[in-house]
C-alpha positions in Angstrom: 116.3 79.0 93.6 116.3 82.6 94.4 118.8 83.8 96.8 118.5 87.2 98.5 121.7 89.2 98.9 120.4 91.7 101.4 121.9 89.7 104.2 125.4 90.1 102.9 125.1 93.6 101.5 123.2 95.2 104.4 120.4 96.6 102.1 117.5 95.6 99.8 118.3 93.1 97.0 121.3 94.4 94.9 121.5 93.2 91.3 124.7 93.3 89.3 123.9 94.0 85.6 125.9 92.3 82.7 128.2 95.4 82.5 129.1 95.2 86.2 126.9 98.0 87.4 125.2 97.5 90.7 121.5 98.4 91.0 119.6 98.9 94.2 115.7 99.4 94.5 114.4 101.9 96.9 115.9 104.9 98.5 119.6 105.6 99.0 119.4 106.2 102.7 122.4 105.5 104.8 123.3 101.9 105.0 123.4 100.2 108.3 125.2 97.0 109.2 123.0 94.0 110.2 125.7 92.5 112.4 124.3 91.4 115.7 127.2 93.1 117.4 127.3 96.8 118.0 129.4 98.9 115.7 132.4 100.2 117.5 134.3 103.3 116.3 138.0 102.8 115.7 140.0 105.5 117.3 143.7 106.1 117.5 145.0 105.4 120.9 148.4 107.1 120.5 150.3 109.1 117.9 153.3 107.0 118.5 153.9 103.6 117.1 155.6 100.8 119.1 158.8 99.5 117.6 158.2 96.8 115.0 159.3 93.3 116.2 161.5 91.4 113.8 160.9 87.8 113.1 163.8 85.2 113.4 163.6 82.6 110.7 165.9 79.8 111.8 166.6 76.7 109.8 164.7 75.7 106.7 160.9 75.8 106.0 159.0 72.7 106.9 158.5 69.8 104.6 155.1 68.1 105.1 155.4 64.2 105.3 153.7 62.2 102.6 151.8 60.3 105.2 149.4 63.2 105.4 148.3 62.6 101.9 147.3 59.0 102.2 143.9 58.9 100.8 143.1 55.8 102.8 142.9 58.0 105.8 139.8 60.1 106.3 140.3 63.9 105.3 139.2 65.1 108.7 141.8 62.8 110.5 144.5 64.1 108.2 143.7 67.6 108.8 143.7 67.1 112.5 147.1 65.4 112.3 148.4 68.2 110.2 147.3 70.6 112.8 149.1 68.7 115.5 152.2 68.5 113.4 152.1 72.3 112.8 151.7 73.0 116.6 154.7 70.7 117.4 157.0 71.3 114.6 156.8 74.9 113.3 159.9 76.7 114.6 158.5 79.9 113.2 155.5 79.7 115.5 157.4 78.4 118.5 160.3 80.8 118.3 158.5 84.0 117.4 155.0 83.9 118.7 155.0 81.3 121.6 152.3 83.2 123.4 149.9 83.4 120.5 147.6 80.4 120.0 147.5 78.8 116.7 144.3 79.1 114.6 144.3 76.4 112.1 141.0 76.4 110.3 137.6 74.8 110.4 134.8 73.6 108.3 134.0 70.8 105.9 137.1 68.7 105.3 135.6 67.7 101.9 134.4 71.1 100.9 134.3 72.3 97.3 134.7 76.0 98.4 137.5 77.3 100.5 137.9 80.8 102.1 141.4 82.0 103.0 142.3 85.2 104.9 145.6 86.6 106.1 146.2 85.7 109.7 144.3 85.4 112.9 143.5 88.6 114.9 142.8 88.9 118.6 139.1 87.8 118.2 140.2 84.6 116.3 142.8 83.9 119.0 140.2 84.4 121.7 137.7 82.0 120.1 140.3 79.7 118.5 138.6 79.9 115.1 139.1 81.8 111.9 137.0 84.8 111.1 135.4 85.4 114.5 133.9 88.9 115.6 132.2 91.3 113.2 134.2 90.2 110.2 133.3 86.7 110.7 129.6 87.6 110.9 129.9 89.5 107.6 131.7 86.5 106.0 128.9 84.2 107.2 126.4 86.6 105.5 128.4 86.4 102.3 128.4 82.6 102.4 124.6 82.6 103.0 124.1 84.9 100.1 125.8 82.2 97.9 123.0 79.7 99.2 125.5 78.0 101.5 126.2 77.8 105.3 129.5 78.2 107.1 129.5 74.4 107.7 129.4 73.8 104.0 132.9 75.5 103.3 136.4 75.4 104.8 137.7 78.5 106.3 141.5 79.2 107.2 144.2 81.7 107.0 147.4 82.0 105.0 149.2 82.2 108.4 148.1 80.2 111.3 149.4 82.8 113.9 149.3 86.4 114.5 152.7 87.9 113.6 154.7 89.4 116.5 153.5 92.9 117.6 150.5 92.5 115.3 152.6 93.7 112.5 151.7 93.1 108.9 152.5 89.7 107.4 155.8 89.4 105.5 156.7 87.0 102.7 159.2 85.3 105.2 156.1 84.3 107.3 154.4 82.6 104.4 157.5 80.8 103.5 157.1 78.9 106.8 153.3 78.7 107.0 152.8 78.3 103.3 153.5 74.5 103.2 150.8 73.8 105.8 148.2 75.8 103.7 149.3 73.9 100.6 148.8 70.8 102.6 145.4 71.8 103.8 144.4 72.5 100.0 145.8 69.2 98.9 143.9 67.2 101.6 140.5 69.1 101.2 140.8 69.3 97.4 138.4 72.2 96.9 137.2 73.2 93.5 137.5 76.9 94.1 139.4 79.1 96.6 138.2 82.6 97.6 141.1 84.7 99.0 139.9 87.6 101.3 141.8 90.8 101.1 145.0 92.3 99.7 147.5 90.9 102.2 146.3 87.3 101.8 146.1 87.7 98.1 149.7 89.1 97.9 151.1 86.2 100.1 149.4 83.5 98.2 149.8 84.8 94.7 153.3 86.3 95.3 152.0 89.5 93.6 152.9 93.0 94.3 149.5 94.2 93.1 146.9 95.5 95.5 143.4 93.9 96.0 141.7 96.5 93.7 143.8 95.2 90.8 143.6 91.5 91.7 139.9 91.1 92.7 137.5 89.8 90.2 140.1 88.0 88.1 140.6 84.3 88.2 144.0 83.0 89.3 145.3 79.6 90.5 146.9 78.3 93.6 148.4 74.7 93.5 146.1 73.9 90.5 143.0 75.1 92.1 140.9 78.1 90.7 141.2 81.0 92.9 139.2 84.3 93.2 140.5 87.3 95.1 137.9 89.7 96.6 137.7 92.3 99.3 137.9 91.3 103.0 134.8 91.3 105.1 136.3 93.9 107.3 136.7 96.2 104.3 133.0 95.7 103.6 132.2 96.9 107.1 134.5 99.9 106.8 133.3 100.8 103.3 129.7 99.7 103.0 129.3 101.6 99.7 127.0 100.3 96.8 130.1 100.1 94.6 132.2 98.0 97.0 129.3 95.6 97.8 128.4 95.2 94.1 132.0 94.3 93.4 132.1 91.7 96.1 128.8 90.2 95.0 130.0 90.1 91.4 133.1 88.2 92.5 131.0 85.7 94.5 128.7 85.3 91.6 131.6 84.3 89.4 132.6 81.7 92.0 128.9 80.4 92.1 129.0 80.0 88.3 132.3 78.0 88.5 130.8 75.8 91.2 127.5 75.4 89.4 125.5 77.0 92.2 122.1 78.6 91.2 122.3 82.3 90.9 119.6 84.6 92.4 116.5 85.4 90.4 116.5 88.9 88.9 113.4 91.0 89.3 
């Protein structure tokens, strides 16, 4: 089955050759995003930064009860119960970001493919779902380029809340949220995980390396094959042929691992 990649990449079909080079037919005119939402310029509002809020980590990280892994219970029910448990029991969430809604995850509870970002943003909090807004539209396009729909995969974040003051995530945050992510993975049992962006990759892999060093290289998380790649928001900010070719190459590696048909070349 031929799968066009123009929806993901915003241009005519891009092919990635065996040596990793990206080729594009036609002219090299400026690439426009196909997102249905208007492109908004990001401008600095102030030259001063607000003081960074610290996070109080009290007690010990959560331990997920074994009852959530009872395979006699449907996976969707176990995920729903895990979400309720997180909302009630996570002191990191309740003590540090009580006014921020939790965004747990959505999708097929029996998905073979799982996408993980860093943490919810304002759009995700507003809609109550991971990867909303323009980055979510771009992720949907990436998924469609693989021959899938959003409903076929499971999407979540390493952190289920936006850190205080919208600061960057810290390892201490993942120490508390990590057990819930690990439980999600254990319940869903995907064949492959795609981690989106450097912050999420660093949290999950515990690596000091940036995404340019991590992307395109297979890793593992809780015995599940894991592929780091660029975040959809990075694709929107840097819609170059090189970046889009790199992302598409990463996704093709995932497709091969899952046994999905690759697009016809021509």
